[in-house]
SERO-4910 file (N, C-alpha, C, O; in steps of 0.05 Angstrom, whole numbers):
BEGIN
 pado doro    nc1    nc2    nc3   cac1   cac2   cac3    cc1    cc2    cc3    oc1    oc2    oc3
  Unk    A     66    199    -56     45    179    -62     36    167    -35     53    160    -18
  Unk    A     11    164    -33      1    153     -8      6    123     -5     10    109    -25
  Unk    A      6    115     19      9     87     24    -15     72     15    -38     81     20
  Unk    A    -10     50      2    -33     35     -9    -47     20     14    -36     14     34
  Unk    A    -74     16      9    -89      1     28    -79    -28     29    -71    -39      9
  Unk    A    -80    -39     53    -70    -66     57    -90    -86     44   -113    -86     52
  Unk    A    -80   -102     25    -99   -119     11   -102   -146     24    -86   -154     41
  Unk    A   -123   -159     17   -127   -188     23   -125   -202     -4   -145   -204    -18
  Unk    A   -101   -212    -11    -97   -223    -37   -106   -252    -39   -109   -262    -61
  Unk    A   -112   -264    -16   -113   -293    -16   -141   -303    -11   -156   -291      4
  Unk    A   -148   -325    -24   -175   -337    -20   -178   -346      9   -160   -357     21
  Unk    A   -201   -341     20   -206   -348     48   -204   -378     52   -197   -387     73
  Unk    A   -210   -393     31   -210   -422     34   -182   -433     41   -180   -455     52
  Unk    A   -161   -419     34   -135   -428     41   -129   -427     71   -113   -442     82
  Unk    A   -144   -408     84   -140   -405    113   -155   -426    129   -146   -434    151
  Unk    A   -178   -434    119   -198   -444    137   -204   -474    133   -201   -484    111
  Unk    A   -214   -487    154   -222   -515    151   -248   -517    137   -260   -497    128
  Unk    A   -258   -542    134   -283   -547    120   -306   -533    134   -304   -528    158
  Unk    A   -328   -527    120   -351   -514    132   -360   -528    157   -361   -553    159
  Unk    A   -368   -512    177   -377   -523    202   -407   -530    201   -421   -519    184
  Unk    A   -416   -548    219   -445   -553    221   -460   -528    228   -449   -508    237
  Unk    A   -486   -529    223   -503   -505    226   -503   -494    255   -508   -471    258
  Unk    A   -499   -512    275   -501   -502    302   -475   -493    314   -473   -487    338
  Unk    A   -454   -490    297   -428   -479    306   -421   -456    289   -434   -449    269
  Unk    A   -399   -442    297   -389   -419    281   -380   -428    254   -365   -447    251
  Unk    A   -389   -414    233   -379   -419    206   -353   -403    203   -354   -379    203
  Unk    A   -330   -417    202   -305   -402    202   -301   -384    178   -289   -362    181
  Unk    A   -311   -391    155   -309   -373    132   -324   -348    136   -314   -326    131
  Unk    A   -349   -350    145   -365   -327    150   -354   -310    173   -354   -285    172
  Unk    A   -344   -323    194   -332   -309    216   -308   -293    208   -303   -270    217
  Unk    A   -291   -305    191   -267   -291    181   -274   -266    165   -262   -245    169
  Unk    A   -294   -269    147   -302   -246    132   -313   -224    150   -306   -200    147
  Unk    A   -330   -232    169   -342   -213    187   -321   -199    204   -322   -174    208
  Unk    A   -302   -214    214   -282   -203    231   -264   -183    216   -258   -162    227
  Unk    A   -256   -190    192   -239   -172    177   -253   -147    168   -242   -125    168
  Unk    A   -279   -150    162   -295   -126    155   -296   -107    178   -292    -83    175
  Unk    A   -301   -118    202   -301   -101    226   -274    -90    232   -271    -66    240
  Unk    A   -253   -106    229   -226    -97    235   -218    -72    218   -204    -55    228
  Unk    A   -228    -71    194   -222    -48    177   -241    -24    182   -232     -2    185
  Unk    A   -267    -30    183   -286     -8    185   -289      2    213   -292     26    218
  Unk    A   -289    -16    232   -293     -9    261   -272    -25    277   -279    -46    289
  Unk    A   -247    -16    277   -226    -33    289   -230    -41    318   -222    -62    326
  Unk    A   -243    -24    334   -248    -31    362   -266    -56    363   -261    -75    378
  Unk    A   -287    -55    347   -306    -78    347   -292   -102    334   -296   -125    343
  Unk    A   -275    -98    314   -260   -119    302   -241   -133    321   -239   -157    321
  Unk    A   -228   -117    338   -210   -128    358   -226   -145    378   -217   -168    384
  Unk    A   -248   -135    387   -264   -151    406   -274   -177    393   -275   -198    406
  Unk    A   -283   -175    368   -292   -199    354   -270   -219    351   -274   -243    355
  Unk    A   -245   -210    344   -223   -228    341   -215   -242    367   -210   -266    367
  Unk    A   -215   -227    389   -208   -239    415   -229   -260    423   -222   -281    432
  Unk    A   -255   -253    419   -276   -272    426   -274   -297    409   -276   -320    418
  Unk    A   -269   -293    383   -266   -316    365   -242   -333    372   -244   -358    371
  Unk    A   -220   -320    379   -196   -336    386   -201   -353    411   -191   -375    412
  Unk    A   -217   -342    430   -223   -358    454   -240   -382    448   -240   -401    464
  Unk    A   -253   -382    425   -270   -405    417   -255   -423    397   -267   -440    385
  Unk    A   -229   -419    394   -213   -436    376   -210   -425    348   -207   -441    330
  Unk    A   -210   -399    345   -208   -387    318   -181   -390    306   -178   -387    281
  Unk    A   -160   -396    322   -134   -401    311   -121   -379    296   -125   -355    303
  Unk    A   -106   -386    275    -91   -366    260   -108   -344    248   -101   -321    249
  Unk    A   -131   -351    235   -148   -330    224   -157   -309    245   -157   -285    239
  Unk    A   -163   -318    269   -171   -299    290   -148   -282    298   -151   -258    303
  Unk    A   -124   -293    300   -100   -277    307    -93   -257    285    -85   -235    290
  Unk    A    -97   -266    260    -92   -248    238   -112   -225    239   -104   -202    234
  Unk    A   -137   -231    244   -157   -210    245   -151   -190    268   -154   -166    264
  Unk    A   -141   -200    290   -134   -182    313   -112   -163    305   -112   -140    312
  Unk    A    -92   -174    290    -70   -157    281    -79   -135    262    -70   -112    264
  Unk    A    -97   -142    244   -108   -123    225   -123   -101    240   -121    -77    234
  Unk    A   -138   -109    261   -152    -90    277   -133    -70    291   -139    -47    294
  Unk    A   -110    -81    300    -90    -64    313    -80    -42    294    -74    -20    303
  Unk    A    -77    -49    269    -69    -29    249    -90     -7    248    -83     17    248
  Unk    A   -115    -14    247   -137      6    247   -138     23    272   -147     45    271
  Unk    A   -128     11    294   -128     26    320   -103     43    323    -99     57    343
  Unk    A    -86     42    302    -61     59    303    -39     47    319    -19     60    324
  Unk    A    -41     21    327    -20      8    342     -3     -8    322     -3    -32    322
  Unk    A     11      8    306     25     -4    283     47    -23    291     50    -45    279
  Unk    A     64    -15    310     86    -32    317     77    -58    329     88    -80    322
  Unk    A     57    -58    346     47    -82    358     35   -100    336     38   -124    337
  Unk    A     20    -88    317      9   -103    295     31   -116    279     29   -140    272
  Unk    A     52   -101    273     74   -112    257     87   -136    271     92   -156    258
  Unk    A     92   -133    296    104   -155    311     87   -180    311     97   -202    308
  Unk    A     61   -176    315     43   -199    315     42   -213    288     42   -237    286
  Unk    A     41   -197    267     40   -208    240     66   -223    233     65   -245    221
  Unk    A     89   -212    241    114   -226    236    115   -252    252    124   -273    242
  Unk    A    106   -251    277    106   -275    293     88   -296    282     95   -320    281
  Unk    A     65   -288    273     46   -307    261     57   -319    236     54   -343    231
  Unk    A     70   -303    219     82   -314    195    104   -333    201    109   -353    187
  Unk    A    118   -328    223    141   -345    231    133   -373    240    148   -392    236
  Unk    A    109   -375    253    101   -401    264     81   -415    246     75   -438    251
  Unk    A     70   -401    227     49   -412    210     60   -436    193     82   -435    184
  Unk    A     43   -456    190     49   -478    172     33   -476    146     31   -495    131
  Unk    A     21   -453    142      5   -449    118     23   -446     93     48   -446     95
  Unk    A     10   -442     70     25   -439     45     43   -415     46     38   -396     60
  Unk    A     64   -416     29     83   -393     29     69   -367     22     77   -346     32
  Unk    A     50   -368      3     37   -343     -5     22   -330     18     20   -306     20
  Unk    A     11   -347     36     -3   -336     59     16   -323     79     11   -302     90
  Unk    A     38   -337     83     58   -325    101     70   -299     90     75   -280    105
  Unk    A     74   -299     64     84   -275     51     64   -252     54     72   -229     58
  Unk    A     38   -258     52     17   -237     55     18   -225     83     16   -201     87
  Unk    A     22   -242    104     24   -232    131     49   -214    134     47   -193    147
  Unk    A     71   -222    122     95   -206    123     92   -180    108    102   -159    116
  Unk    A     77   -180     86     71   -156     71     55   -136     88     61   -112     89
  Unk    A     36   -146    102     20   -129    120     37   -119    143     35    -97    152
  Unk    A     55   -136    153     74   -128    174     91   -105    163     96    -85    178
  Unk    A    101   -108    139    117    -87    127    103    -60    125    114    -39    131
  Unk    A     77    -61    117     62    -36    116     57    -25    143     58      0    147
  Unk    A     53    -42    163     49    -32    191     75    -19    201     74      1    214
  Unk    A     98    -32    195    124    -20    204    127      8    191    137     26    203
  Unk    A    120     10    165    123     36    152    105     57    164    113     80    168
  Unk    A     81     49    171     63     67    185     73     75    212     68     97    222
  Unk    A     89     57    224    101     63    251    126     80    248    138     88    268
  Unk    A    134     87    224    157    103    220    183     88    222    204     99    229
  Unk    A    182     62    216    206     45    218    211     31    191    205      7    189
  Unk    A    221     46    172    224     35    145    244     11    143    240     -6    126
  Unk    A    264     11    160    283    -11    158    270    -37    166    275    -58    153
  Unk    A    254    -37    187    239    -61    194    219    -69    172    215    -92    167
  Unk    A    207    -48    159    189    -54    137    204    -68    114    194    -88    103
  Unk    A    227    -58    108    243    -70     86    251    -99     93    250   -117     76
  Unk    A    258   -104    118    265   -131    126    242   -150    122    245   -172    113
  Unk    A    218   -141    131    194   -158    127    188   -163     98    181   -185     90
  Unk    A    190   -142     82    184   -144     53    204   -162     39    197   -177     21
  Unk    A    230   -160     47    250   -177     35    245   -207     41    248   -224     24
  Unk    A    237   -212     66    230   -239     74    206   -250     58    206   -273     49
  Unk    A    186   -232     54    163   -240     39    171   -247     10    161   -266     -2
  Unk    A    189   -231     -2    197   -235    -29    214   -260    -32    216   -272    -54
  Unk    A    227   -269    -11    241   -294    -12    222   -317    -14    227   -338    -26
  Unk    A    199   -314     -1    178   -335     -2    165   -336    -29    159   -358    -39
  Unk    A    159   -313    -41    146   -312    -67    161   -292    -85    151   -270    -88
  Unk    A    183   -300    -96    200   -281   -111    184   -270   -135    169   -284   -149
  Unk    A    188   -244   -139    176   -230   -162    147   -224   -159    134   -217   -179
  Unk    A    135   -227   -136    107   -221   -132    102   -191   -136    114   -175   -121
  Unk    A     85   -183   -155     82   -154   -161     73   -137   -138     84   -115   -134
  Unk    A     54   -147   -122     45   -130    -99     67   -126    -79     70   -104    -68
  Unk    A     82   -147    -74    104   -144    -55    126   -126    -65    138   -110    -50
  Unk    A    131   -127    -91    151   -109   -103    142    -80   -101    158    -63    -96
  Unk    A    116    -75   -106    106    -48   -104    108    -38    -75    115    -15    -71
  Unk    A    101    -55    -56    103    -47    -28    132    -40    -21    137    -19     -8
  Unk    A    151    -56    -30    179    -50    -24    188    -24    -38    203     -9    -26
  Unk    A    178    -19    -62    185      6    -76    175     30    -60    189     50    -58
  Unk    A    151     28    -49    140     50    -33    158     55     -9    164     78     -2
  Unk    A    167     33      4    185     36     28    211     48     20    222     66     34
  Unk    A    223     39     -2    248     50    -11    246     79    -18    264     95    -12
  Unk    A    224     87    -30    220    116    -35    218    132    -10    227    155     -9
  Unk    A    207    120     11    205    135     37    232    141     49    234    159     66
  Unk    A    252    126     41    279    131     52    298    142     29    322    141     32
  Unk    A    285    152      8    300    166    -14    319    148    -29    339    159    -39
  Unk    A    314    123    -31    331    105    -47    319    103    -75    309     82    -83
  Unk    A    321    125    -89    306    127   -114    317    110   -137    302    101   -154
  Unk    A    343    106   -138    354     89   -158    344     60   -155    337     47   -175
  Unk    A    342     51   -130    331     24   -125    302     23   -131    292      3   -141
  Unk    A    287     45   -126    259     46   -133    255     42   -163    239     26   -172
  Unk    A    270     57   -178    268     56   -207    275     28   -218    261     18   -235
  Unk    A    296     17   -207    304    -10   -216    283    -31   -210    276    -48   -226
  Unk    A    272    -30   -185    252    -50   -177    227    -47   -193    215    -67   -201
  Unk    A    218    -22   -198    193    -18   -213    196    -24   -243    177    -32   -256
  Unk    A    220    -21   -253    225    -30   -281    221    -60   -283    210    -69   -303
  Unk    A    231    -75   -263    226   -104   -263    197   -110   -261    187   -128   -275
  Unk    A    183    -96   -244    154   -101   -240    139    -95   -266    121   -110   -274
  Unk    A    146    -73   -280    131    -65   -304    137    -83   -327    121    -83   -347
  Unk    A    157    -99   -326    161   -119   -347    140   -141   -344    131   -153   -364
  Unk    A    131   -146   -320    111   -166   -315     83   -155   -318     65   -168   -329
  Unk    A     79   -130   -308     53   -117   -309     57    -89   -323     58    -69   -309
  Unk    A     59    -89   -349     66    -64   -363     46    -42   -361     52    -19   -366
  Unk    A     21    -48   -353      0    -27   -350     -6    -20   -321    -27    -10   -315
  Unk    A     13    -25   -303      8    -20   -275     13     10   -269     36     19   -267
  Unk    A     -9     25   -267     -8     54   -266      7     63   -241     24     82   -243
  Unk    A      2     51   -218     15     60   -193     46     58   -196     61     75   -186
  Unk    A     54     36   -209     83     32   -212     95     53   -231    117     63   -226
  Unk    A     81     59   -252     91     80   -271     94    107   -256    114    121   -260
  Unk    A     74    114   -240     75    140   -227     97    141   -206    111    161   -204
  Unk    A    100    119   -191    121    119   -170    149    119   -184    167    132   -174
  Unk    A    152    105   -206    177    106   -220    182    135   -231    205    144   -231
  Unk    A    161    148   -240    164    176   -249    174    194   -226    191    211   -230
  Unk    A    164    190   -202    173    205   -179    203    199   -174    218    218   -170
  Unk    A    211    174   -176    239    167   -172    256    180   -193    277    191   -187
  Unk    A    247    179   -218    262    192   -240    266    222   -235    287    233   -241
  Unk    A    244    235   -226    246    264   -220    268    269   -200    284    287   -204
  Unk    A    269    254   -178    289    258   -158    317    251   -169    337    261   -158
  Unk    A    319    234   -189    344    227   -201    351    246   -224    371    242   -238
  Unk    A    335    268   -227    340    288   -249    338    275   -277    352    283   -295
  Unk    A    320    256   -280    315    243   -305    286    250   -314    268    233   -312
  Unk    A    282    275   -322    255    285   -327    242    273   -352    218    269   -352
  Unk    A    258    267   -372    245    256   -396    233    229   -392    209    225   -399
  Unk    A    247    209   -380    233    184   -374    211    187   -354    191    172   -356
  Unk    A    213    206   -336    191    211   -318    166    220   -333    144    210   -327
  Unk    A    170    238   -352    147    248   -367    135    226   -385    111    225   -389
  Unk    A    152    208   -395    142    185   -410    124    167   -393    103    159   -402
  Unk    A    133    161   -369    117    145   -351     90    158   -345     70    145   -345
  Unk    A     91    184   -340     66    198   -333     47    199   -356     23    197   -353
  Unk    A     58    204   -380     41    205   -404     27    178   -408      3    177   -414
  Unk    A     42    156   -405     30    130   -407      9    125   -386    -12    114   -391
  Unk    A     15    132   -361     -3    128   -339    -29    143   -344    -51    133   -338
  Unk    A    -27    167   -354    -51    184   -358    -67    176   -382    -91    182   -385
  Unk    A    -55    161   -401    -70    149   -422    -88    127   -411   -111    124   -418
  Unk    A    -76    111   -393    -90     88   -381   -111     97   -361   -132     85   -359
  Unk    A   -105    119   -346   -123    128   -325   -121    159   -325   -106    170   -309
  Unk    A   -137    173   -341   -134    202   -344   -139    218   -318   -130    240   -315
  Unk    A   -154    206   -300   -161    220   -275   -145    211   -251   -152    217   -228
  Unk    A   -123    196   -255   -108    186   -232    -94    209   -218    -76    221   -229
  Unk    A   -103    215   -193    -94    240   -180    -64    241   -175    -52    263   -178
  Unk    A    -51    219   -168    -22    219   -163     -7    226   -189     14    239   -188
  Unk    A    -17    216   -212     -3    222   -237     -6    251   -244     13    264   -253
  Unk    A    -30    262   -239    -34    291   -245    -17    308   -226     -5    328   -234
  Unk    A    -15    300   -201      1    315   -182     30    315   -191     43    336   -191
  Unk    A     40    291   -198     69    289   -206     75    304   -232     96    317   -234
  Unk    A     56    303   -251     61    318   -276     62    348   -270     77    362   -282
  Unk    A     45    357   -251     46    384   -243     73    392   -231     83    414   -235
  Unk    A     84    373   -215    111    378   -203    132    383   -225    148    401   -224
  Unk    A    131    365   -245    151    368   -266    146    393   -283    166    407   -290
  Unk    A    122    400   -288    116    424   -303    125    449   -288    135    468   -299
  Unk    A    122    448   -262    132    470   -245    162    473   -247    173    495   -249
  Unk    A    176    450   -246    205    450   -249    214    461   -276    235    473   -278
  Unk    A    197    458   -296    204    468   -323    193    496   -328    191    505   -350
  Unk    A    185    509   -306    175    537   -307    149    539   -323    143    560   -334
  Unk    A    134    518   -323    107    518   -336     87    520   -313     73    501   -307
  Unk    A     84    544   -302     67    548   -279     37    544   -286     22    533   -271
  Unk    A     30    552   -310      2    549   -319     -5    519   -321    -27    510   -313
  Unk    A     13    504   -333      9    475   -335      8    461   -308     -8    443   -303
  Unk    A     26    470   -290     26    458   -263      0    464   -249    -12    446   -236
  Unk    A     -9    489   -251    -35    496   -238    -58    479   -249    -75    469   -234
  Unk    A    -58    476   -275    -80    460   -288    -80    431   -277   -101    421   -271
  Unk    A    -56    419   -276    -55    392   -266    -63    389   -237    -77    371   -230
  Unk    A    -54    408   -221    -61    406   -192    -90    411   -188   -102    399   -170
  Unk    A   -102    428   -203   -131    432   -201   -146    407   -210   -167    399   -198
  Unk    A   -136    393   -230   -148    368   -239   -146    347   -217   -164    331   -213
  Unk    A   -122    346   -204   -118    326   -183   -138    330   -160   -149    311   -149
  Unk    A   -143    355   -153   -162    362   -132   -190    354   -140   -206    343   -125
  Unk    A   -197    360   -165   -224    354   -175   -228    323   -177   -250    314   -172
  Unk    A   -207    309   -184   -210    280   -187   -215    265   -161   -230    246   -160
  Unk    A   -202    275   -140   -204    261   -114   -200    281    -92   -178    283    -80
  Unk    A   -221    297    -86   -218    320    -67   -207    313    -40   -194    330    -27
  Unk    A   -213    289    -30   -205    282     -3   -179    266     -2   -171    257     20
  Unk    A   -166    263    -24   -142    246    -25   -117    261    -16   -116    285    -16
  Unk    A    -96    246     -7    -71    259     -1    -59    274    -25    -46    295    -21
  Unk    A    -63    264    -49    -54    278    -73    -67    306    -75    -53    325    -81
  Unk    A    -93    307    -69   -107    333    -70    -96    351    -48    -93    375    -53
  Unk    A    -91    341    -25    -80    358     -3    -53    370    -12    -48    393     -7
  Unk    A    -36    353    -24    -10    363    -33    -13    384    -55      1    404    -56
  Unk    A    -32    378    -73    -37    397    -95    -46    424    -84    -37    445    -94
  Unk    A    -63    424    -64    -72    449    -52    -49    465    -39    -46    489    -43
  Unk    A    -31    450    -25     -8    464    -13     10    475    -35     20    498    -32
  Unk    A     14    461    -56     31    471    -78     19    496    -90     33    515    -97
  Unk    A     -7    496    -94    -20    519   -106    -18    543    -87    -13    566    -96
  Unk    A    -21    538    -61    -18    560    -42     10    572    -43     14    596    -42
  Unk    A     30    554    -43     58    564    -44     64    579    -70     78    599    -70
  Unk    A     53    569    -92     57    582   -118     44    610   -118     56    629   -128
  Unk    A     21    612   -106      7    638   -105     22    657    -87     23    681    -93
  Unk    A     34    648    -66     49    665    -48     73    676    -63     80    700    -60
  Unk    A     87    659    -78    110    668    -93    103    688   -115    118    707   -120
  Unk    A     80    684   -127     71    702   -148     66    730   -136     73    750   -148
  Unk    A     54    731   -112     49    757   -100     75    770    -92     75    792    -81
***
């Protein structure tokens, strides 16, 4: 399952002071502009953040700079900046948890899952039971093959958000690795009722069908995953699986 996009869960008004006069920078508008650039054009976003910080942009400018560093592939530096910012911030706990969540995702992109887990655990101490943070942690746990913990954590999440498709699919992956194919199939069936074209669910159901020697069913699911999202990581994995299956058939 691919890493989820880093969200902005929080209202901009929590970050920013009251609207500025017309002849000065509007901090709300600047924050939106900076973050948009940081994601779409990280080099420009970085320059915008540095310029804004020099004009007194404060925490929002530093946050924008860290997001730009993620886009530039400087994951470890971004993670360190986000953790440092969360550590000194006097903002609300949910804001600090959001920065730590982004730090965790940056650490995971940097190939350092233990640091990611540490950041995510700290975030969950600030806002216990937050579904997005729990899902982030489950992704990290899956990356280090802690599948029993993944299943347990996602079971807790699904009690709060029973229709969370990503959680169902990731729990199905964990169940497959734990050799619990029946509950895995139940999760996937439910996920595909809610979202019939969800590529990760189709990919995973194909995996299970292949394990059960249902090659035709696996092929059908992988073809559907490719058709649903041709440029997605799930589609790439489905193509590789089809290629390997065809080689074995020959």
